[in-house]
Phi, psi and omega in degrees: 000317181279142175243169176307124176097353182264129183246131174255121184278131176308145182294328182285345174280317177281341170275348181052055175207179177261164175288150353277148180273135186240126177239139185203156180159175181297149173305313175235151164273111189271306180221166179296319181291321177292320181296317183283313184303315180294309177310311183297316181295319179302307180304322181295342175291337185068014188246358186244141189258342187200148182260146173232151169191137180286128176254318171248123187243114178283108179265147178300316178230151179300155180096344177270161181299118182254017173102157185280343181078200194303328181297327179300334179299316182300321175297323184287318176299312179297328175292324176295320180292317183291337177257340183080018181256140176293163188230150183218156173207170185275138175237148175229352176200177187304315178299322173302307182306308184296322179294316187296320182289319178297320184282346178099020178305135190281323169204167192235160163229151175255129187285164180296329182283342175272320181306325187291349181245107179294334173296318178288326182291322181293322180292326173291315176305308186300317180293340183262352185300136185083357183256125185262091175217144185286151176219136174255142182237117180285153174295153178292158183298332175260153182287088182218101176300327184292318177301317178296315175300315185299321175304316179291318177296319178298316181284330170300319181286348175274359181098359178284116181247341180275078184241149175210158181255154174237125177266113179239015178080169190229142179295143184219141179298323185274129184268125176239205181287349187250152175298308178234130184294135185301312183044057183304333180297330177291319174297323180288324182302315186291322179293324178292320187281330179232069184308326180282359182266121180286149178221136177243165190247140172249082190293335176308310183279336174293312186287315188059006181212121184302338184289338179267357187290326180294315182299311185293323175301315175293321173303320183292320184287327178294330175270018171065038170285153191276346183175186183221146174245108186240131180280128180230138180222140188305325183219072189314317187295335181261008180300145185279347175211144178049050183297321191287342185257004175261146181242162170291166176299323182298313179289327171305308176311312181300310176305309186291324184292332185264354176292137179263121185253119183255153182273149179274356175192157179224159183258003176300113188296320176301320180297308183302316180300316177291315173303319177299319177295316178296322176290333171299321179293324174295317173306311183297319187288320179296321174299319178294323179297315182292325174298315176297318179293324175290328174293318184294325180285333171293324176290320175303326179296313180297327178292319178307308180299319181294316182294323181296313181302327181256013174053050178246147182294158176293303183291118173242095191300317178302317181293316177301316175303317181296320177300315183298310189294317185287315180300314179295314179302321176297311184295322172303311178301331175278354180089015181264145178299135190290321180297314178303311187296316181301315179295320181293316177297327173295317179294313177298322178290323179299316189291325182291320177299320177297322181299310184289330175295320172305314180300313183301320186274357178294133175258137184292137181290140180280138177280000000 
């Protein structure tokens, strides 16, 4: 995404604050009174650097609250003026962009339902061409790093350099403890591919449950994310949208106060030397693991040839069940996480099947 000479400004720089950057406000601006009262209580915590509120709400089904529309922008701007905090809202098309810019919104974000559609992202990018305003981009609702990266690239090419990503989790068919599966590895992959891009976390949408927000927030900071966007409402249980994932301003202040902020690097020589030694040990172990996996696949290849010669099917369910049971029991005894062990075994088994399938499908060369 970044080319020679292109600079992406750190979020803390254009927000004029230190990390972690905290953005908070109600899921939706419902009324002028609710928006301003919530903003004042949030500002009173002394923990928040910007106010957020949804003005246009993309709802899954009709009949749900879809936002106040343009009039809500005036409430948000007024809340910003009365608290002295910059304000932000979500935009999904050129009309939204034009209205937000005209009202004086300080920075924008592109929502997950928009990120998933390159046509919509391009429309937003075109509307912002030549405008010097920061933009945050949420991950798409489906787990696709390319779509996320593509949205950032479109905005970047339109001249937006004050860019940051928002990790808000991914929709999943399987329902777990979270509203949206965190899939932290995808956020890490984007950060790895674009190291200069700051990322903040939206624990409210990952959680879907206010009781999990503190846990997710700490996890995000431990992964060196630059900040958090947390939904806060003066009366969460009465909120017109996403009531379960919003917290009161008082709870918000407590969550932020109790976060442990760790540094990404230190200058202590003893620390660096010790870390270097430990990393060398990791490198050596990784080399050994790769060698063992290579040896295992060579044996799988031999098994494939033997099965082919004896006209035996590749998949042996009883054998696979035996492997899972014995290996998981062993790994648990060695202190390894059961879910990790199961996922690892599935990956190895899948590759073994692929190796044997290739052997089975080999056609003898004609002399």
